[in-house]
C-alpha positions, 0 to 999 in steps of 0.5 A: 498871302500873296497871289501866286505868280506861278505854282509848281504842281508836284505829284506822282504819275499815278495821281495824274487824273486828279492833277488834271482835274486840279489843273482845269480848276486852276486854268478857270481861275487864271492861276498860272502853274507848272505841271509836267504833263503840260510843260514837258514835251517830247524828248526834252530832258524832263529832269532839267525842265523840272529843275528849271520850273522849281527855280521859276515858281513861287508856290509849291503844291504837293499832291499827297497820296500813297503813290506820292509817298513811294515816288522818289521824284515827289520826295526830291521836289519836296526836299528842294522846296523845303530847302528854298527860303523863297518857298517859306510859307508857300508849300501847300500839301494837298491831301488826295488819298490817306497815307503815311505822310511821315514817310514822305516828310515829317515836316508836312504836319506843320504846313498849311494843307488842304484836304481833297479826300472828300469834296473836290469843289469845296477843297478848291475853294479852301485852296483859293482862300489861302490867296484870298481869292473868291 
């Protein structure tokens, strides 16, 4: 798999502590990413900024949790990515907390995924292996 030029991190706001931890890991590995907390400032139209980022990024990571399943924005972002050919084989669900994933999208079961529900450091290494980085 090609190394990402820029990742899009889709998540529910309730999962922000986990996403902050993941963002710190990505920074240490010098993997560029777009994350709403870091890239949307002040009075910017956040929905416009999300749309621009989705068009710029070449990989899509979605944090899966009960909060994500309930989030209309996570679902919108995921549906966008699933419909874009450039995200083909470049969508990675990150399973953070157990939930009914089919409520978010029935397609998640067919995608390569990383289970972050047990060991964060080991899961980060599994994520990096997707891009053949060590």
